[in-house]
Each structure stands twice: as structure tokens, then as C-alpha cells.
PyMOL Python script that loads the backbone (N, CA, C, O; Angstrom):
from pymol import cmd

cmd.read_pdbstr("""\
ATOM      1  N   UNK A   1     117.539  94.720 130.364  1.00  0.00           N
ATOM      2  CA  UNK A   1     116.961  94.908 129.044  1.00  0.00           C
ATOM      3  C   UNK A   1     118.023  95.401 128.068  1.00  0.00           C
ATOM      4  O   UNK A   1     118.138  94.883 126.957  1.00  0.00           O
ATOM      5  N   UNK A   2     118.795  96.398 128.482  1.00  0.00           N
ATOM      6  CA  UNK A   2     119.823  96.944 127.607  1.00  0.00           C
ATOM      7  C   UNK A   2     120.889  95.900 127.308  1.00  0.00           C
ATOM      8  O   UNK A   2     121.364  95.800 126.177  1.00  0.00           O
ATOM      9  N   UNK A   3     121.265  95.122 128.319  1.00  0.00           N
ATOM     10  CA  UNK A   3     122.281  94.091 128.088  1.00  0.00           C
ATOM     11  C   UNK A   3     121.759  93.028 127.129  1.00  0.00           C
ATOM     12  O   UNK A   3     122.522  92.477 126.336  1.00  0.00           O
ATOM     13  N   UNK A   4     120.471  92.739 127.198  1.00  0.00           N
ATOM     14  CA  UNK A   4     119.869  91.780 126.271  1.00  0.00           C
ATOM     15  C   UNK A   4     119.971  92.294 124.836  1.00  0.00           C
ATOM     16  O   UNK A   4     120.332  91.547 123.926  1.00  0.00           O
ATOM     17  N   UNK A   5     119.650  93.577 124.638  1.00  0.00           N
ATOM     18  CA  UNK A   5     119.735  94.168 123.303  1.00  0.00           C
ATOM     19  C   UNK A   5     121.177  94.236 122.813  1.00  0.00           C
ATOM     20  O   UNK A   5     121.451  94.006 121.635  1.00  0.00           O
ATOM     21  N   UNK A   6     122.091  94.552 123.716  1.00  0.00           N
ATOM     22  CA  UNK A   6     123.502  94.611 123.345  1.00  0.00           C
ATOM     23  C   UNK A   6     123.985  93.238 122.897  1.00  0.00           C
ATOM     24  O   UNK A   6     124.693  93.120 121.897  1.00  0.00           O
ATOM     25  N   UNK A   7     123.607  92.212 123.631  1.00  0.00           N
ATOM     26  CA  UNK A   7     124.009  90.851 123.260  1.00  0.00           C
ATOM     27  C   UNK A   7     123.395  90.451 121.920  1.00  0.00           C
ATOM     28  O   UNK A   7     124.044  89.799 121.103  1.00  0.00           O
ATOM     29  N   UNK A   8     122.159  90.840 121.702  1.00  0.00           N
ATOM     30  CA  UNK A   8     121.505  90.530 120.429  1.00  0.00           C
ATOM     31  C   UNK A   8     122.251  91.209 119.274  1.00  0.00           C
ATOM     32  O   UNK A   8     122.441  90.608 118.216  1.00  0.00           O
ATOM     33  N   UNK A   9     122.669  92.452 119.479  1.00  0.00           N
ATOM     34  CA  UNK A   9     123.442  93.158 118.452  1.00  0.00           C
ATOM     35  C   UNK A   9     124.778  92.465 118.197  1.00  0.00           C
ATOM     36  O   UNK A   9     125.194  92.316 117.048  1.00  0.00           O
ATOM     37  N   UNK A  10     125.441  92.046 119.256  1.00  0.00           N
ATOM     38  CA  UNK A  10     126.720  91.337 119.090  1.00  0.00           C
ATOM     39  C   UNK A  10     126.531  90.052 118.288  1.00  0.00           C
ATOM     40  O   UNK A  10     127.340  89.733 117.417  1.00  0.00           O
ATOM     41  N   UNK A  11     125.469  89.322 118.581  1.00  0.00           N
ATOM     42  CA  UNK A  11     125.195  88.095 117.832  1.00  0.00           C
ATOM     43  C   UNK A  11     124.958  88.401 116.363  1.00  0.00           C
ATOM     44  O   UNK A  11     125.450  87.694 115.485  1.00  0.00           O
ATOM     45  N   UNK A  12     124.204  89.456 116.103  1.00  0.00           N
ATOM     46  CA  UNK A  12     123.924  89.849 114.722  1.00  0.00           C
ATOM     47  C   UNK A  12     125.210  90.204 113.979  1.00  0.00           C
ATOM     48  O   UNK A  12     125.379  89.842 112.815  1.00  0.00           O
ATOM     49  N   UNK A  13     126.110  90.910 114.653  1.00  0.00           N
ATOM     50  CA  UNK A  13     127.341  91.336 113.994  1.00  0.00           C
ATOM     51  C   UNK A  13     128.255  90.159 113.678  1.00  0.00           C
ATOM     52  O   UNK A  13     129.094  90.253 112.782  1.00  0.00           O
ATOM     53  N   UNK A  14     128.108  89.062 114.396  1.00  0.00           N
ATOM     54  CA  UNK A  14     128.908  87.869 114.112  1.00  0.00           C
ATOM     55  C   UNK A  14     128.359  87.086 112.919  1.00  0.00           C
ATOM     56  O   UNK A  14     129.061  86.255 112.344  1.00  0.00           O
ATOM     57  N   UNK A  15     127.113  87.349 112.551  1.00  0.00           N
ATOM     58  CA  UNK A  15     126.508  86.648 111.414  1.00  0.00           C
ATOM     59  C   UNK A  15     127.047  87.219 110.106  1.00  0.00           C
ATOM     60  O   UNK A  15     127.466  88.376 110.057  1.00  0.00           O
ATOM     61  N   UNK A  16     127.037  86.406 109.043  1.00  0.00           N
ATOM     62  CA  UNK A  16     127.436  86.930 107.727  1.00  0.00           C
ATOM     63  C   UNK A  16     126.505  88.065 107.297  1.00  0.00           C
ATOM     64  O   UNK A  16     125.353  88.137 107.726  1.00  0.00           O
ATOM     65  N   UNK A  17     127.019  88.939 106.450  1.00  0.00           N
ATOM     66  CA  UNK A  17     126.273  90.133 106.033  1.00  0.00           C
ATOM     67  C   UNK A  17     124.938  89.774 105.382  1.00  0.00           C
ATOM     68  O   UNK A  17     123.918  90.390 105.694  1.00  0.00           O
ATOM     69  N   UNK A  18     124.929  88.785 104.480  1.00  0.00           N
ATOM     70  CA  UNK A  18     123.681  88.440 103.793  1.00  0.00           C
ATOM     71  C   UNK A  18     122.629  87.918 104.768  1.00  0.00           C
ATOM     72  O   UNK A  18     121.435  88.138 104.566  1.00  0.00           O
ATOM     73  N   UNK A  19     123.056  87.239 105.807  1.00  0.00           N
ATOM     74  CA  UNK A  19     122.113  86.751 106.818  1.00  0.00           C
ATOM     75  C   UNK A  19     121.513  87.923 107.586  1.00  0.00           C
ATOM     76  O   UNK A  19     120.315  87.938 107.871  1.00  0.00           O
ATOM     77  N   UNK A  20     122.349  88.905 107.920  1.00  0.00           N
ATOM     78  CA  UNK A  20     121.848  90.095 108.627  1.00  0.00           C
ATOM     79  C   UNK A  20     120.858  90.850 107.762  1.00  0.00           C
ATOM     80  O   UNK A  20     119.814  91.285 108.247  1.00  0.00           O
ATOM     81  N   UNK A  21     121.180  91.010 106.479  1.00  0.00           N
ATOM     82  CA  UNK A  21     120.282  91.727 105.578  1.00  0.00           C
ATOM     83  C   UNK A  21     118.949  91.008 105.438  1.00  0.00           C
ATOM     84  O   UNK A  21     117.889  91.634 105.437  1.00  0.00           O
ATOM     85  N   UNK A  22     119.013  89.694 105.322  1.00  0.00           N
ATOM     86  CA  UNK A  22     117.779  88.917 105.200  1.00  0.00           C
ATOM     87  C   UNK A  22     116.925  89.051 106.458  1.00  0.00           C
ATOM     88  O   UNK A  22     115.706  89.192 106.367  1.00  0.00           O
ATOM     89  N   UNK A  23     117.554  89.009 107.626  1.00  0.00           N
ATOM     90  CA  UNK A  23     116.824  89.157 108.893  1.00  0.00           C
ATOM     91  C   UNK A  23     116.213  90.551 108.992  1.00  0.00           C
ATOM     92  O   UNK A  23     115.070  90.705 109.423  1.00  0.00           O
ATOM     93  N   UNK A  24     116.981  91.567 108.592  1.00  0.00           N
ATOM     94  CA  UNK A  24     116.463  92.932 108.619  1.00  0.00           C
ATOM     95  C   UNK A  24     115.264  93.066 107.688  1.00  0.00           C
ATOM     96  O   UNK A  24     114.265  93.692 108.043  1.00  0.00           O
ATOM     97  N   UNK A  25     115.361  92.478 106.500  1.00  0.00           N
ATOM     98  CA  UNK A  25     114.273  92.531 105.526  1.00  0.00           C
ATOM     99  C   UNK A  25     113.013  91.867 106.090  1.00  0.00           C
ATOM    100  O   UNK A  25     111.917  92.417 105.977  1.00  0.00           O
ATOM    101  N   UNK A  26     113.168  90.689 106.695  1.00  0.00           N
ATOM    102  CA  UNK A  26     112.018  89.984 107.281  1.00  0.00           C
ATOM    103  C   UNK A  26     111.383  90.798 108.396  1.00  0.00           C
ATOM    104  O   UNK A  26     110.160  90.926 108.457  1.00  0.00           O
ATOM    105  N   UNK A  27     112.212  91.350 109.282  1.00  0.00           N
ATOM    106  CA  UNK A  27     111.682  92.135 110.397  1.00  0.00           C
ATOM    107  C   UNK A  27     110.996  93.401 109.897  1.00  0.00           C
ATOM    108  O   UNK A  27     109.952  93.792 110.419  1.00  0.00           O
ATOM    109  N   UNK A  28     111.578  94.040 108.890  1.00  0.00           N
ATOM    110  CA  UNK A  28     110.971  95.251 108.325  1.00  0.00           C
ATOM    111  C   UNK A  28     109.625  94.928 107.708  1.00  0.00           C
ATOM    112  O   UNK A  28     108.653  95.658 107.904  1.00  0.00           O
ATOM    113  N   UNK A  29     109.566  93.838 106.965  1.00  0.00           N
ATOM    114  CA  UNK A  29     108.296  93.433 106.360  1.00  0.00           C
ATOM    115  C   UNK A  29     107.248  93.153 107.423  1.00  0.00           C
ATOM    116  O   UNK A  29     106.083  93.514 107.258  1.00  0.00           O
ATOM    117  N   UNK A  30     107.648  92.519 108.502  1.00  0.00           N
ATOM    118  CA  UNK A  30     106.702  92.210 109.575  1.00  0.00           C
ATOM    119  C   UNK A  30     106.148  93.493 110.191  1.00  0.00           C
ATOM    120  O   UNK A  30     104.958  93.570 110.497  1.00  0.00           O
ATOM    121  N   UNK A  31     107.001  94.495 110.374  1.00  0.00           N
ATOM    122  CA  UNK A  31     106.544  95.767 110.945  1.00  0.00           C
ATOM    123  C   UNK A  31     105.554  96.443 110.007  1.00  0.00           C
ATOM    124  O   UNK A  31     104.517  96.940 110.444  1.00  0.00           O
ATOM    125  N   UNK A  32     105.878  96.460 108.714  1.00  0.00           N
ATOM    126  CA  UNK A  32     104.993  97.090 107.727  1.00  0.00           C
ATOM    127  C   UNK A  32     103.667  96.340 107.648  1.00  0.00           C
ATOM    128  O   UNK A  32     102.604  96.961 107.625  1.00  0.00           O
ATOM    129  N   UNK A  33     103.723  95.007 107.608  1.00  0.00           N
ATOM    130  CA  UNK A  33     102.496  94.214 107.546  1.00  0.00           C
ATOM    131  C   UNK A  33     101.616  94.469 108.767  1.00  0.00           C
ATOM    132  O   UNK A  33     100.398  94.598 108.645  1.00  0.00           O
ATOM    133  N   UNK A  34     102.237  94.541 109.940  1.00  0.00           N
ATOM    134  CA  UNK A  34     101.481  94.790 111.168  1.00  0.00           C
ATOM    135  C   UNK A  34     100.799  96.155 111.105  1.00  0.00           C
ATOM    136  O   UNK A  34      99.633  96.283 111.478  1.00  0.00           O
ATOM    137  N   UNK A  35     101.519  97.171 110.636  1.00  0.00           N
ATOM    138  CA  UNK A  35     100.943  98.519 110.537  1.00  0.00           C
ATOM    139  C   UNK A  35      99.797  98.549 109.530  1.00  0.00           C
ATOM    140  O   UNK A  35      98.767  99.176 109.777  1.00  0.00           O
ATOM    141  N   UNK A  36      99.976  97.871 108.393  1.00  0.00           N
ATOM    142  CA  UNK A  36      98.914  97.836 107.388  1.00  0.00           C
ATOM    143  C   UNK A  36      97.681  97.108 107.907  1.00  0.00           C
ATOM    144  O   UNK A  36      96.553  97.537 107.660  1.00  0.00           O
ATOM    145  N   UNK A  37      97.892  96.016 108.619  1.00  0.00           N
ATOM    146  CA  UNK A  37      96.760  95.285 109.186  1.00  0.00           C
ATOM    147  C   UNK A  37      96.019  96.121 110.225  1.00  0.00           C
ATOM    148  O   UNK A  37      94.790  96.092 110.288  1.00  0.00           O
ATOM    149  N   UNK A  38      96.764  96.862 111.038  1.00  0.00           N
ATOM    150  CA  UNK A  38      96.112  97.729 112.025  1.00  0.00           C
ATOM    151  C   UNK A  38      95.286  98.801 111.330  1.00  0.00           C
ATOM    152  O   UNK A  38      94.168  99.093 111.754  1.00  0.00           O
ATOM    153  N   UNK A  39      95.830  99.394 110.257  1.00  0.00           N
ATOM    154  CA  UNK A  39      95.073 100.394 109.495  1.00  0.00           C
ATOM    155  C   UNK A  39      93.824  99.780 108.887  1.00  0.00           C
ATOM    156  O   UNK A  39      92.754 100.387 108.907  1.00  0.00           O
ATOM    157  N   UNK A  40      93.962  98.575 108.346  1.00  0.00           N
ATOM    158  CA  UNK A  40      92.825  97.895 107.738  1.00  0.00           C
ATOM    159  C   UNK A  40      91.755  97.587 108.786  1.00  0.00           C
ATOM    160  O   UNK A  40      90.564  97.773 108.538  1.00  0.00           O
ATOM    161  N   UNK A  41      92.185  97.118 109.950  1.00  0.00           N
ATOM    162  CA  UNK A  41      91.229  96.841 111.025  1.00  0.00           C
ATOM    163  C   UNK A  41      90.476  98.104 111.428  1.00  0.00           C
ATOM    164  O   UNK A  41      89.261  98.072 111.626  1.00  0.00           O
ATOM    165  N   UNK A  42      91.198  99.212 111.547  1.00  0.00           N
ATOM    166  CA  UNK A  42      90.546 100.484 111.892  1.00  0.00           C
ATOM    167  C   UNK A  42      89.536 100.877 110.826  1.00  0.00           C
ATOM    168  O   UNK A  42      88.434 101.326 111.143  1.00  0.00           O
ATOM    169  N   UNK A  43      89.906 100.709 109.573  1.00  0.00           N
ATOM    170  CA  UNK A  43      89.015 101.068 108.465  1.00  0.00           C
ATOM    171  C   UNK A  43      87.762 100.188 108.463  1.00  0.00           C
ATOM    172  O   UNK A  43      86.656 100.682 108.247  1.00  0.00           O
ATOM    173  N   UNK A  44      87.936  98.894 108.700  1.00  0.00           N
ATOM    174  CA  UNK A  44      86.791  97.979 108.737  1.00  0.00           C
ATOM    175  C   UNK A  44      85.875  98.323 109.910  1.00  0.00           C
ATOM    176  O   UNK A  44      84.653  98.332 109.762  1.00  0.00           O
ATOM    177  N   UNK A  45      86.465  98.607 111.079  1.00  0.00           N
ATOM    178  CA  UNK A  45      85.646  99.001 112.235  1.00  0.00           C
ATOM    179  C   UNK A  45      84.839 100.255 111.926  1.00  0.00           C
ATOM    180  O   UNK A  45      83.656 100.341 112.257  1.00  0.00           O
ATOM    181  N   UNK A  46      85.486 101.227 111.288  1.00  0.00           N
ATOM    182  CA  UNK A  46      84.812 102.477 110.946  1.00  0.00           C
ATOM    183  C   UNK A  46      83.676 102.216 109.968  1.00  0.00           C
ATOM    184  O   UNK A  46      82.588 102.776 110.107  1.00  0.00           O
ATOM    185  N   UNK A  47      83.929 101.367 108.979  1.00  0.00           N
ATOM    186  CA  UNK A  47      82.889 101.057 107.996  1.00  0.00           C
ATOM    187  C   UNK A  47      81.717 100.321 108.635  1.00  0.00           C
ATOM    188  O   UNK A  47      80.557 100.617 108.346  1.00  0.00           O
ATOM    189  N   UNK A  48      82.021  99.372 109.497  1.00  0.00           N
ATOM    190  CA  UNK A  48      80.957  98.617 110.155  1.00  0.00           C
ATOM    191  C   UNK A  48      80.163  99.490 111.120  1.00  0.00           C
ATOM    192  O   UNK A  48      78.986  99.232 111.373  1.00  0.00           O
ATOM    193  N   UNK A  49      80.806 100.515 111.654  1.00  0.00           N
ATOM    194  CA  UNK A  49      80.109 101.431 112.554  1.00  0.00           C
ATOM    195  C   UNK A  49      79.245 102.412 111.776  1.00  0.00           C
ATOM    196  O   UNK A  49      78.416 103.110 112.361  1.00  0.00           O
ATOM    197  N   UNK A  50      79.432 102.472 110.454  1.00  0.00           N
ATOM    198  CA  UNK A  50      78.615 103.344 109.622  1.00  0.00           C
ATOM    199  C   UNK A  50      79.036 104.796 109.643  1.00  0.00           C
ATOM    200  O   UNK A  50      78.241 105.676 109.314  1.00  0.00           O
ATOM    201  N   UNK A  51      80.261 105.058 110.019  1.00  0.00           N
ATOM    202  CA  UNK A  51      80.717 106.447 110.066  1.00  0.00           C
ATOM    203  C   UNK A  51      81.584 106.763 108.848  1.00  0.00           C
ATOM    204  O   UNK A  51      82.750 107.134 108.984  1.00  0.00           O
ATOM    205  N   UNK A  52      81.005 106.614 107.666  1.00  0.00           N
ATOM    206  CA  UNK A  52      81.734 106.928 106.443  1.00  0.00           C
ATOM    207  C   UNK A  52      81.964 108.414 106.306  1.00  0.00           C
ATOM    208  O   UNK A  52      81.306 109.222 106.961  1.00  0.00           O
ATOM    209  N   UNK A  53      82.895 108.767 105.457  1.00  0.00           N
ATOM    210  CA  UNK A  53      83.169 110.187 105.224  1.00  0.00           C
ATOM    211  C   UNK A  53      81.980 110.816 104.517  1.00  0.00           C
ATOM    212  O   UNK A  53      81.391 110.188 103.637  1.00  0.00           O
ATOM    213  N   UNK A  54      81.613 112.036 104.877  1.00  0.00           N
ATOM    214  CA  UNK A  54      80.456 112.689 104.248  1.00  0.00           C
ATOM    215  C   UNK A  54      80.677 112.967 102.764  1.00  0.00           C
ATOM    216  O   UNK A  54      79.709 113.058 102.009  1.00  0.00           O
ATOM    217  N   UNK A  55      81.922 113.101 102.334  1.00  0.00           N
ATOM    218  CA  UNK A  55      82.197 113.382 100.924  1.00  0.00           C
ATOM    219  C   UNK A  55      82.269 112.112 100.081  1.00  0.00           C
ATOM    220  O   UNK A  55      82.542 112.180  98.882  1.00  0.00           O
ATOM    221  N   UNK A  56      82.029 110.966 100.691  1.00  0.00           N
ATOM    222  CA  UNK A  56      82.117 109.695  99.980  1.00  0.00           C
ATOM    223  C   UNK A  56      80.735 109.051  99.924  1.00  0.00           C
ATOM    224  O   UNK A  56      80.271 108.515 100.931  1.00  0.00           O
ATOM    225  N   UNK A  57      80.065 109.090  98.767  1.00  0.00           N
ATOM    226  CA  UNK A  57      78.706 108.546  98.679  1.00  0.00           C
ATOM    227  C   UNK A  57      78.638 107.034  98.901  1.00  0.00           C
ATOM    228  O   UNK A  57      77.581 106.506  99.244  1.00  0.00           O
ATOM    229  N   UNK A  58      79.755 106.339  98.708  1.00  0.00           N
ATOM    230  CA  UNK A  58      79.762 104.883  98.895  1.00  0.00           C
ATOM    231  C   UNK A  58      80.150 104.505 100.320  1.00  0.00           C
ATOM    232  O   UNK A  58      80.194 103.322 100.658  1.00  0.00           O
ATOM    233  N   UNK A  59      80.429 105.492 101.149  1.00  0.00           N
ATOM    234  CA  UNK A  59      80.827 105.281 102.552  1.00  0.00           C
ATOM    235  C   UNK A  59      82.101 104.457 102.681  1.00  0.00           C
ATOM    236  O   UNK A  59      82.263 103.687 103.629  1.00  0.00           O
ATOM    237  N   UNK A  60      82.973 104.620 101.753  1.00  0.00           N
ATOM    238  CA  UNK A  60      84.266 103.950 101.851  1.00  0.00           C
ATOM    239  C   UNK A  60      85.181 104.881 102.545  1.00  0.00           C
ATOM    240  O   UNK A  60      86.349 104.556 102.759  1.00  0.00           O
TER     241      UNK A  60
END
""", "prot")
cmd.dss("prot")
cmd.show_as("cartoon", "prot")
cmd.util.cbc("prot")
cmd.orient("prot")
């Protein structure tokens, strides 16, 4: 596993800087999108279960 990651890093370092930055940006966006979707799914499950916050009259 470690050798796989090391090789991946070596490949990245051989790429031009703008390509590395673009790949980092895409991967970062994917991580953020995944986290936001997980939060949204949790919120929808909570709403569908009817366990809204007591201080929120609209149950949001």
C-alpha cells in the first residue's frame, strides 16, 4: 500500500505544476462534495423521521 502511494506521488511530481494543481483542485472538490452530500442525506433522513429541532417550528 505504501509503495503504491509512493509511486503515485512520484508520478504526480513528474507532471507539470498546472496539471498537479488541477488534479488537486478536482480531488478537493470531490471530497467537499461528498461531505456535503453526506450531511444533506443525514438532514433529509432526520426530517423524514420527524425529529426536527424543538426550537424550530418548521421542523427544519
